[in-house]
Biopython code that builds the backbone (N, CA, C, O; Angstrom):
import numpy as np
from Bio.PDB.StructureBuilder import StructureBuilder

atoms = [
    (1, "MET", "N", (20.223, -6.767, 18.739)),
    (1, "MET", "CA", (18.982, -7.360, 18.272)),
    (1, "MET", "C", (18.018, -6.254, 17.823)),
    (1, "MET", "O", (17.867, -5.236, 18.499)),
    (2, "PHE", "N", (17.388, -6.465, 16.704)),
    (2, "PHE", "CA", (16.449, -5.480, 16.158)),
    (2, "PHE", "C", (15.117, -5.563, 16.890)),
    (2, "PHE", "O", (14.539, -6.641, 17.027)),
    (3, "THR", "N", (14.638, -4.428, 17.353)),
    (3, "THR", "CA", (13.324, -4.349, 17.984)),
    (3, "THR", "C", (12.433, -3.489, 17.099)),
    (3, "THR", "O", (12.718, -2.309, 16.895)),
    (4, "PRO", "N", (11.338, -4.076, 16.562)),
    (4, "PRO", "CA", (10.473, -3.280, 15.682)),
    (4, "PRO", "C", (9.765, -2.183, 16.463)),
    (4, "PRO", "O", (9.535, -2.319, 17.664)),
    (5, "PRO", "N", (9.424, -1.108, 15.787)),
    (5, "PRO", "CA", (8.708, -0.017, 16.455)),
    (5, "PRO", "C", (7.292, -0.446, 16.815)),
    (5, "PRO", "O", (6.799, -1.438, 16.279)),
    (6, "PRO", "N", (6.627, 0.277, 17.711)),
    (6, "PRO", "CA", (5.250, -0.062, 18.065)),
    (6, "PRO", "C", (4.355, 0.006, 16.825)),
    (6, "PRO", "O", (4.596, 0.802, 15.918)),
    (7, "THR", "N", (3.342, -0.822, 16.800)),
    (7, "THR", "CA", (2.458, -0.872, 15.631)),
    (7, "THR", "C", (1.172, -0.091, 15.869)),
    (7, "THR", "O", (0.754, 0.125, 17.007)),
    (8, "ARG", "N", (0.558, 0.324, 14.768)),
    (8, "ARG", "CA", (-0.740, 0.997, 14.790)),
    (8, "ARG", "C", (-1.608, 0.316, 13.742)),
    (8, "ARG", "O", (-1.081, -0.238, 12.777)),
    (9, "PRO", "N", (-2.912, 0.345, 13.907)),
    (9, "PRO", "CA", (-3.777, -0.297, 12.914)),
    (9, "PRO", "C", (-3.621, 0.346, 11.532)),
    (9, "PRO", "O", (-3.519, 1.566, 11.407)),
    (10, "LEU", "N", (-3.605, -0.480, 10.531)),
    (10, "LEU", "CA", (-3.528, -0.019, 9.150)),
    (10, "LEU", "C", (-4.751, -0.589, 8.439)),
    (10, "LEU", "O", (-4.927, -1.805, 8.375)),
    (11, "HIS", "N", (-5.586, 0.283, 7.911)),
    (11, "HIS", "CA", (-6.861, -0.164, 7.356)),
    (11, "HIS", "C", (-6.858, -0.270, 5.838)),
    (11, "HIS", "O", (-7.623, -1.068, 5.295)),
    (12, "ARG", "N", (-6.049, 0.482, 5.140)),
    (12, "ARG", "CA", (-5.991, 0.457, 3.680)),
    (12, "ARG", "C", (-4.584, 0.807, 3.216)),
    (12, "ARG", "O", (-3.878, 1.606, 3.833)),
    (13, "ILE", "N", (-4.204, 0.180, 2.107)),
    (13, "ILE", "CA", (-2.988, 0.553, 1.393)),
    (13, "ILE", "C", (-3.400, 0.757, -0.058)),
    (13, "ILE", "O", (-3.965, -0.136, -0.690)),
    (14, "TYR", "N", (-3.113, 1.930, -0.568)),
    (14, "TYR", "CA", (-3.428, 2.242, -1.955)),
    (14, "TYR", "C", (-2.129, 2.285, -2.754)),
    (14, "TYR", "O", (-1.234, 3.084, -2.477)),
    (15, "LEU", "N", (-2.049, 1.416, -3.742)),
    (15, "LEU", "CA", (-0.902, 1.361, -4.634)),
    (15, "LEU", "C", (-1.272, 2.120, -5.899)),
    (15, "LEU", "O", (-2.300, 1.841, -6.517)),
    (16, "LEU", "N", (-0.450, 3.065, -6.279)),
    (16, "LEU", "CA", (-0.781, 3.897, -7.431)),
    (16, "LEU", "C", (-0.663, 3.103, -8.717)),
    (16, "LEU", "O", (0.316, 2.395, -8.949)),
    (17, "GLY", "N", (-1.691, 3.239, -9.547)),
    (17, "GLY", "CA", (-1.738, 2.520, -10.810)),
    (17, "GLY", "C", (-1.539, 3.429, -11.993)),
    (17, "GLY", "O", (-0.823, 4.429, -11.933)),
    (18, "ASP", "N", (-2.181, 3.060, -13.051)),
    (18, "ASP", "CA", (-2.035, 3.710, -14.350)),
    (18, "ASP", "C", (-2.651, 5.100, -14.353)),
    (18, "ASP", "O", (-3.636, 5.366, -13.664)),
    (19, "ASP", "N", (-2.054, 5.968, -15.135)),
    (19, "ASP", "CA", (-2.602, 7.322, -15.239)),
    (19, "ASP", "C", (-3.325, 7.542, -16.568)),
    (19, "ASP", "O", (-3.622, 8.679, -16.935)),
    (20, "THR", "N", (-3.606, 6.462, -17.283)),
    (20, "THR", "CA", (-4.272, 6.590, -18.584)),
    (20, "THR", "C", (-5.785, 6.441, -18.486)),
    (20, "THR", "O", (-6.470, 6.477, -19.509)),
    (21, "VAL", "N", (-6.318, 6.276, -17.287)),
    (21, "VAL", "CA", (-7.755, 6.123, -17.114)),
    (21, "VAL", "C", (-8.428, 7.489, -17.102)),
    (21, "VAL", "O", (-7.793, 8.511, -16.842)),
    (22, "SER", "N", (-9.718, 7.485, -17.386)),
    (22, "SER", "CA", (-10.446, 8.758, -17.391)),
    (22, "SER", "C", (-11.222, 8.980, -16.100)),
    (22, "SER", "O", (-11.645, 10.100, -15.815)),
    (23, "GLU", "N", (-11.413, 7.919, -15.315)),
    (23, "GLU", "CA", (-12.129, 8.008, -14.040)),
    (23, "GLU", "C", (-11.331, 7.295, -12.951)),
    (23, "GLU", "O", (-10.489, 6.446, -13.244)),
    (24, "THR", "N", (-11.599, 7.643, -11.711)),
    (24, "THR", "CA", (-10.942, 6.999, -10.574)),
    (24, "THR", "C", (-11.486, 5.595, -10.393)),
    (24, "THR", "O", (-12.698, 5.379, -10.394)),
    (25, "VAL", "N", (-10.566, 4.631, -10.236)),
    (25, "VAL", "CA", (-10.942, 3.227, -10.084)),
    (25, "VAL", "C", (-10.127, 2.631, -8.940)),
    (25, "VAL", "O", (-8.930, 2.889, -8.818)),
    (26, "PHE", "N", (-10.789, 1.830, -8.103)),
    (26, "PHE", "CA", (-10.142, 1.096, -7.015)),
    (26, "PHE", "C", (-10.247, -0.388, -7.338)),
    (26, "PHE", "O", (-11.351, -0.909, -7.498)),
    (27, "LEU", "N", (-9.118, -1.070, -7.433)),
    (27, "LEU", "CA", (-9.106, -2.487, -7.759)),
    (27, "LEU", "C", (-8.412, -3.261, -6.648)),
    (27, "LEU", "O", (-7.309, -2.891, -6.247)),
    (28, "PRO", "N", (-9.029, -4.333, -6.138)),
    (28, "PRO", "CA", (-8.350, -5.143, -5.125)),
    (28, "PRO", "C", (-7.054, -5.717, -5.694)),
    (28, "PRO", "O", (-6.973, -6.036, -6.880)),
    (29, "VAL", "N", (-6.049, -5.843, -4.839)),
    (29, "VAL", "CA", (-4.746, -6.370, -5.248)),
    (29, "VAL", "C", (-4.528, -7.701, -4.543)),
    (29, "VAL", "O", (-4.706, -7.808, -3.329)),
    (30, "ARG", "N", (-4.139, -8.718, -5.316)),
    (30, "ARG", "CA", (-3.857, -10.046, -4.745)),
    (30, "ARG", "C", (-2.614, -9.972, -3.861)),
    (30, "ARG", "O", (-1.732, -9.145, -4.092)),
    (31, "PRO", "N", (-2.546, -10.841, -2.844)),
    (31, "PRO", "CA", (-1.404, -10.806, -1.929)),
    (31, "PRO", "C", (-0.043, -10.880, -2.614)),
    (31, "PRO", "O", (0.867, -10.137, -2.247)),
    (32, "ARG", "N", (0.116, -11.761, -3.602)),
    (32, "ARG", "CA", (1.442, -11.874, -4.236)),
    (32, "ARG", "C", (1.809, -10.590, -4.970)),
    (32, "ARG", "O", (2.970, -10.180, -4.962)),
    (33, "ASP", "N", (0.815, -9.949, -5.610)),
    (33, "ASP", "CA", (1.091, -8.688, -6.303)),
    (33, "ASP", "C", (1.385, -7.566, -5.307)),
    (33, "ASP", "O", (2.231, -6.707, -5.556)),
    (34, "ALA", "N", (0.680, -7.587, -4.186)),
    (34, "ALA", "CA", (0.948, -6.596, -3.136)),
    (34, "ALA", "C", (2.358, -6.770, -2.585)),
    (34, "ALA", "O", (3.058, -5.787, -2.340)),
    (35, "LEU", "N", (2.771, -8.014, -2.391)),
    (35, "LEU", "CA", (4.120, -8.270, -1.876)),
    (35, "LEU", "C", (5.177, -7.740, -2.837)),
    (35, "LEU", "O", (6.145, -7.113, -2.409)),
    (36, "ILE", "N", (5.000, -7.985, -4.119)),
    (36, "ILE", "CA", (5.951, -7.490, -5.113)),
    (36, "ILE", "C", (6.034, -5.970, -5.051)),
    (36, "ILE", "O", (7.126, -5.401, -5.055)),
    (37, "GLU", "N", (4.878, -5.314, -4.993)),
    (37, "GLU", "CA", (4.869, -3.847, -4.921)),
    (37, "GLU", "C", (5.542, -3.343, -3.649)),
    (37, "GLU", "O", (6.328, -2.396, -3.684)),
    (38, "MET", "N", (5.228, -3.979, -2.536)),
    (38, "MET", "CA", (5.809, -3.540, -1.265)),
    (38, "MET", "C", (7.330, -3.724, -1.266)),
    (38, "MET", "O", (8.062, -2.876, -0.757)),
    (39, "LEU", "N", (7.796, -4.829, -1.835)),
    (39, "LEU", "CA", (9.237, -5.060, -1.911)),
    (39, "LEU", "C", (9.914, -4.065, -2.841)),
    (39, "LEU", "O", (11.011, -3.589, -2.551)),
    (40, "ARG", "N", (9.268, -3.749, -3.951)),
    (40, "ARG", "CA", (9.840, -2.794, -4.905)),
    (40, "ARG", "C", (10.045, -1.415, -4.277)),
    (40, "ARG", "O", (10.949, -0.674, -4.664)),
    (41, "HIS", "N", (9.204, -1.086, -3.314)),
    (41, "HIS", "CA", (9.258, 0.250, -2.721)),
    (41, "HIS", "C", (9.843, 0.253, -1.310)),
    (41, "HIS", "O", (9.730, 1.241, -0.585)),
    (42, "SER", "N", (10.461, -0.847, -0.935)),
    (42, "SER", "CA", (11.106, -0.928, 0.373)),
    (42, "SER", "C", (12.546, -0.442, 0.279)),
    (42, "SER", "O", (13.211, -0.604, -0.745)),
    (43, "PHE", "N", (13.000, 0.141, 1.343)),
    (43, "PHE", "CA", (14.389, 0.574, 1.415)),
    (43, "PHE", "C", (14.914, 0.215, 2.794)),
    (43, "PHE", "O", (14.401, 0.686, 3.809)),
    (44, "ILE", "N", (15.931, -0.614, 2.820)),
    (44, "ILE", "CA", (16.563, -1.008, 4.075)),
    (44, "ILE", "C", (17.910, -0.304, 4.141)),
    (44, "ILE", "O", (18.792, -0.544, 3.317)),
    (45, "LEU", "N", (18.054, 0.547, 5.111)),
    (45, "LEU", "CA", (19.273, 1.342, 5.227)),
    (45, "LEU", "C", (20.499, 0.463, 5.475)),
    (45, "LEU", "O", (21.516, 0.611, 4.797)),
    (46, "ASP", "N", (20.410, -0.434, 6.424)),
    (46, "ASP", "CA", (21.545, -1.309, 6.724)),
    (46, "ASP", "C", (21.080, -2.754, 6.607)),
    (46, "ASP", "O", (20.676, -3.367, 7.595)),
    (47, "PHE", "N", (21.140, -3.295, 5.392)),
    (47, "PHE", "CA", (20.639, -4.649, 5.144)),
    (47, "PHE", "C", (21.507, -5.724, 5.787)),
    (47, "PHE", "O", (21.128, -6.895, 5.793)),
    (48, "ARG", "N", (22.662, -5.348, 6.328)),
    (48, "ARG", "CA", (23.542, -6.319, 6.975)),
    (48, "ARG", "C", (23.251, -6.463, 8.465)),
    (48, "ARG", "O", (23.837, -7.319, 9.128)),
    (49, "ALA", "N", (22.360, -5.642, 8.996)),
    (49, "ALA", "CA", (22.041, -5.724, 10.427)),
    (49, "ALA", "C", (21.423, -7.084, 10.720)),
    (49, "ALA", "O", (20.521, -7.520, 10.005)),
    (50, "PRO", "N", (21.895, -7.759, 11.760)),
    (50, "PRO", "CA", (21.398, -9.098, 12.079)),
    (50, "PRO", "C", (19.875, -9.102, 12.284)),
    (50, "PRO", "O", (19.344, -8.342, 13.093)),
    (51, "GLY", "N", (19.200, -9.956, 11.551)),
    (51, "GLY", "CA", (17.764, -10.137, 11.730)),
    (51, "GLY", "C", (16.892, -9.096, 11.053)),
    (51, "GLY", "O", (15.674, -9.261, 11.000)),
    (52, "LEU", "N", (17.476, -8.044, 10.540)),
    (52, "LEU", "CA", (16.670, -6.967, 9.967)),
    (52, "LEU", "C", (15.915, -7.410, 8.717)),
    (52, "LEU", "O", (14.716, -7.159, 8.600)),
    (53, "MET", "N", (16.595, -8.060, 7.791)),
    (53, "MET", "CA", (15.940, -8.499, 6.557)),
    (53, "MET", "C", (14.855, -9.527, 6.853)),
    (53, "MET", "O", (13.764, -9.464, 6.285)),
    (54, "GLU", "N", (15.148, -10.462, 7.728)),
    (54, "GLU", "CA", (14.156, -11.485, 8.083)),
    (54, "GLU", "C", (12.923, -10.842, 8.708)),
    (54, "GLU", "O", (11.796, -11.202, 8.370)),
    (55, "ALA", "N", (13.131, -9.897, 9.615)),
    (55, "ALA", "CA", (12.005, -9.209, 10.248)),
    (55, "ALA", "C", (11.211, -8.406, 9.224)),
    (55, "ALA", "O", (9.982, -8.358, 9.287)),
    (56, "HIS", "N", (11.908, -7.776, 8.284)),
    (56, "HIS", "CA", (11.247, -6.991, 7.243)),
    (56, "HIS", "C", (10.356, -7.884, 6.381)),
    (56, "HIS", "O", (9.196, -7.550, 6.140)),
    (57, "PHE", "N", (10.882, -9.006, 5.918)),
    (57, "PHE", "CA", (10.091, -9.921, 5.099)),
    (57, "PHE", "C", (8.926, -10.507, 5.887)),
    (57, "PHE", "O", (7.836, -10.677, 5.341)),
    (58, "ASP", "N", (9.138, -10.816, 7.152)),
    (58, "ASP", "CA", (8.054, -11.347, 7.987)),
    (58, "ASP", "C", (6.917, -10.336, 8.115)),
    (58, "ASP", "O", (5.745, -10.695, 8.007)),
    (59, "ARG", "N", (7.267, -9.068, 8.347)),
    (59, "ARG", "CA", (6.241, -8.024, 8.474)),
    (59, "ARG", "C", (5.478, -7.840, 7.162)),
    (59, "ARG", "O", (4.254, -7.709, 7.163)),
    (60, "LEU", "N", (6.206, -7.832, 6.045)),
    (60, "LEU", "CA", (5.535, -7.688, 4.754)),
    (60, "LEU", "C", (4.639, -8.886, 4.456)),
    (60, "LEU", "O", (3.533, -8.719, 3.941)),
    (61, "ALA", "N", (5.101, -10.077, 4.770)),
    (61, "ALA", "CA", (4.284, -11.276, 4.541)),
    (61, "ALA", "C", (2.994, -11.215, 5.364)),
    (61, "ALA", "O", (1.923, -11.568, 4.869)),
    (62, "ASP", "N", (3.093, -10.777, 6.598)),
    (62, "ASP", "CA", (1.894, -10.617, 7.427)),
    (62, "ASP", "C", (0.976, -9.543, 6.851)),
    (62, "ASP", "O", (-0.245, -9.700, 6.835)),
    (63, "LEU", "N", (1.565, -8.472, 6.390)),
    (63, "LEU", "CA", (0.788, -7.347, 5.865)),
    (63, "LEU", "C", (0.016, -7.713, 4.604)),
    (63, "LEU", "O", (-1.158, -7.364, 4.479)),
    (64, "VAL", "N", (0.647, -8.404, 3.677)),
    (64, "VAL", "CA", (-0.024, -8.695, 2.405)),
    (64, "VAL", "C", (-1.101, -9.764, 2.543)),
    (64, "VAL", "O", (-1.906, -9.938, 1.628)),
    (65, "ARG", "N", (-1.136, -10.470, 3.637)),
    (65, "ARG", "CA", (-2.212, -11.454, 3.877)),
    (65, "ARG", "C", (-3.529, -10.773, 4.244)),
    (65, "ARG", "O", (-4.587, -11.400, 4.212)),
    (66, "GLN", "N", (-3.460, -9.512, 4.587)),
    (66, "GLN", "CA", (-4.671, -8.769, 4.941)),
    (66, "GLN", "C", (-5.323, -8.216, 3.666)),
    (66, "GLN", "O", (-4.620, -7.735, 2.778)),
    (67, "PRO", "N", (-6.644, -8.278, 3.566)),
    (67, "PRO", "CA", (-7.327, -7.795, 2.356)),
    (67, "PRO", "C", (-7.525, -6.276, 2.378)),
    (67, "PRO", "O", (-8.653, -5.783, 2.352)),
    (68, "ILE", "N", (-6.425, -5.557, 2.426)),
    (68, "ILE", "CA", (-6.498, -4.096, 2.547)),
    (68, "ILE", "C", (-5.809, -3.375, 1.398)),
    (68, "ILE", "O", (-5.709, -2.148, 1.415)),
    (69, "HIS", "N", (-5.335, -4.112, 0.404)),
    (69, "HIS", "CA", (-4.540, -3.533, -0.682)),
    (69, "HIS", "C", (-5.408, -3.260, -1.901)),
    (69, "HIS", "O", (-6.152, -4.123, -2.366)),
    (70, "TYR", "N", (-5.295, -2.051, -2.399)),
    (70, "TYR", "CA", (-6.049, -1.646, -3.589)),
    (70, "TYR", "C", (-5.142, -0.889, -4.530)),
    (70, "TYR", "O", (-4.292, -0.102, -4.111)),
    (71, "ARG", "N", (-5.339, -1.141, -5.811)),
    (71, "ARG", "CA", (-4.666, -0.333, -6.822)),
    (71, "ARG", "C", (-5.570, 0.858, -7.091)),
    (71, "ARG", "O", (-6.755, 0.702, -7.386)),
    (72, "LEU", "N", (-5.008, 2.027, -6.986)),
    (72, "LEU", "CA", (-5.738, 3.274, -7.225)),
    (72, "LEU", "C", (-5.301, 3.815, -8.575)),
    (72, "LEU", "O", (-4.170, 4.270, -8.748)),
    (73, "GLU", "N", (-6.220, 3.755, -9.522)),
    (73, "GLU", "CA", (-5.953, 4.308, -10.841)),
    (73, "GLU", "C", (-6.803, 5.560, -10.978)),
    (73, "GLU", "O", (-8.002, 5.547, -10.697)),
    (74, "TYR", "N", (-6.177, 6.626, -11.407)),
    (74, "TYR", "CA", (-6.892, 7.893, -11.502)),
    (74, "TYR", "C", (-6.227, 8.785, -12.542)),
    (74, "TYR", "O", (-5.025, 8.676, -12.781)),
    (75, "PRO", "N", (-7.007, 9.665, -13.160)),
    (75, "PRO", "CA", (-6.405, 10.600, -14.121)),
    (75, "PRO", "C", (-5.547, 11.614, -13.377)),
    (75, "PRO", "O", (-5.963, 12.133, -12.341)),
    (76, "ARG", "N", (-4.384, 11.895, -13.880)),
    (76, "ARG", "CA", (-3.465, 12.826, -13.238)),
    (76, "ARG", "C", (-3.803, 14.257, -13.671)),
    (76, "ARG", "O", (-3.136, 14.856, -14.514)),
    (77, "ARG", "N", (-4.862, 14.770, -13.060)),
    (77, "ARG", "CA", (-5.306, 16.136, -13.360)),
    (77, "ARG", "C", (-5.466, 16.877, -12.035)),
    (77, "ARG", "O", (-6.280, 16.491, -11.196)),
    (78, "TYR", "N", (-4.697, 17.928, -11.854)),
    (78, "TYR", "CA", (-4.727, 18.665, -10.594)),
    (78, "TYR", "C", (-6.084, 19.300, -10.316)),
    (78, "TYR", "O", (-6.454, 19.471, -9.155)),
    (79, "ASP", "N", (-6.824, 19.651, -11.350)),
    (79, "ASP", "CA", (-8.130, 20.267, -11.127)),
    (79, "ASP", "C", (-9.131, 19.267, -10.552)),
    (79, "ASP", "O", (-10.177, 19.671, -10.044)),
    (80, "ARG", "N", (-8.825, 17.959, -10.623)),
    (80, "ARG", "CA", (-9.716, 16.935, -10.079)),
    (80, "ARG", "C", (-9.216, 16.367, -8.753)),
    (80, "ARG", "O", (-9.757, 15.381, -8.252)),
    (81, "LEU", "N", (-8.192, 16.986, -8.189)),
    (81, "LEU", "CA", (-7.615, 16.505, -6.943)),
    (81, "LEU", "C", (-8.612, 16.481, -5.781)),
    (81, "LEU", "O", (-8.628, 15.494, -5.046)),
    (82, "PRO", "N", (-9.440, 17.501, -5.572)),
    (82, "PRO", "CA", (-10.416, 17.423, -4.482)),
    (82, "PRO", "C", (-11.380, 16.237, -4.652)),
    (82, "PRO", "O", (-11.740, 15.591, -3.668)),
    (83, "ALA", "N", (-11.794, 15.953, -5.878)),
    (83, "ALA", "CA", (-12.681, 14.806, -6.124)),
    (83, "ALA", "C", (-11.954, 13.494, -5.846)),
    (83, "ALA", "O", (-12.558, 12.548, -5.340)),
    (84, "LEU", "N", (-10.672, 13.429, -6.171)),
    (84, "LEU", "CA", (-9.884, 12.230, -5.883)),
    (84, "LEU", "C", (-9.782, 12.004, -4.379)),
    (84, "LEU", "O", (-9.975, 10.885, -3.903)),
    (85, "CYS", "N", (-9.483, 13.053, -3.638)),
    (85, "CYS", "CA", (-9.394, 12.941, -2.173)),
    (85, "CYS", "C", (-10.709, 12.443, -1.591)),
    (85, "CYS", "O", (-10.711, 11.591, -0.702)),
    (86, "GLN", "N", (-11.822, 12.964, -2.082)),
    (86, "GLN", "CA", (-13.128, 12.539, -1.595)),
    (86, "GLN", "C", (-13.398, 11.080, -1.971)),
    (86, "GLN", "O", (-13.962, 10.329, -1.174)),
    (87, "ALA", "N", (-13.002, 10.679, -3.171)),
    (87, "ALA", "CA", (-13.198, 9.287, -3.601)),
    (87, "ALA", "C", (-12.416, 8.331, -2.711)),
    (87, "ALA", "O", (-12.909, 7.255, -2.372)),
    (88, "ILE", "N", (-11.206, 8.714, -2.331)),
    (88, "ILE", "CA", (-10.405, 7.868, -1.438)),
    (88, "ILE", "C", (-11.067, 7.768, -0.068)),
    (88, "ILE", "O", (-11.161, 6.676, 0.493)),
    (89, "LEU", "N", (-11.523, 8.885, 0.472)),
    (89, "LEU", "CA", (-12.204, 8.865, 1.764)),
    (89, "LEU", "C", (-13.474, 8.018, 1.712)),
    (89, "LEU", "O", (-13.750, 7.257, 2.639)),
    (90, "ASP", "N", (-14.246, 8.146, 0.635)),
    (90, "ASP", "CA", (-15.472, 7.365, 0.481)),
    (90, "ASP", "C", (-15.162, 5.875, 0.371)),
    (90, "ASP", "O", (-15.843, 5.046, 0.976)),
    (91, "HIS", "N", (-14.139, 5.542, -0.399)),
    (91, "HIS", "CA", (-13.759, 4.127, -0.562)),
    (91, "HIS", "C", (-13.296, 3.530, 0.768)),
    (91, "HIS", "O", (-13.690, 2.422, 1.132)),
    (92, "ALA", "N", (-12.471, 4.262, 1.473)),
    (92, "ALA", "CA", (-11.967, 3.773, 2.757)),
    (92, "ALA", "C", (-13.116, 3.584, 3.745)),
    (92, "ALA", "O", (-13.131, 2.607, 4.494)),
    (93, "ALA", "N", (-14.064, 4.494, 3.755)),
    (93, "ALA", "CA", (-15.212, 4.396, 4.677)),
    (93, "ALA", "C", (-16.107, 3.210, 4.293)),
    (93, "ALA", "O", (-16.627, 2.522, 5.170)),
    (94, "ALA", "N", (-16.286, 2.972, 3.004)),
    (94, "ALA", "CA", (-17.151, 1.876, 2.540)),
    (94, "ALA", "C", (-16.538, 0.520, 2.843)),
    (94, "ALA", "O", (-17.261, -0.463, 3.006)),
    (95, "CYS", "N", (-15.222, 0.455, 2.920)),
    (95, "CYS", "CA", (-14.547, -0.809, 3.172)),
    (95, "CYS", "C", (-14.422, -1.114, 4.669)),
    (95, "CYS", "O", (-14.034, -2.218, 5.051)),
    (96, "ALA", "N", (-14.745, -0.158, 5.488)),
    (96, "ALA", "CA", (-14.562, -0.348, 6.939)),
    (96, "ALA", "C", (-15.583, -1.282, 7.522)),
    (96, "ALA", "O", (-15.565, -1.545, 8.725)),
]
sb = StructureBuilder()
sb.init_structure("model")
sb.init_model(0)
sb.init_chain("A")
sb.init_seg("    ")
for serial, (resi, resn, name, xyz) in enumerate(atoms, 1):
    if name == "N":
        sb.init_residue(resn, " ", resi, " ")
    sb.init_atom(name, np.array(xyz, "f"), 0.0, 1.0, " ", f" {name:<3s}", serial, name[0])
structure = sb.get_structure()
């Protein structure tokens, strides 16, 4: 029987968006879109393990119901990386 690992609070999930923008933008993501993104980036090592897929989908369904998903669109410029890090910290603090 699969036993999930202990959980910790998760306050924000940032999904990377387009790199064609000129400024950093945070956009709320709807639950169905968050679920699609989470599934696209999931990897199950042994998908035949009894109950593993069901538990995985249940956890993702619970996760996407929380209003914590944001699309992060930002220009891909290394010289602006410190400003991006600060913008993420500021956004996360403002949403708390």
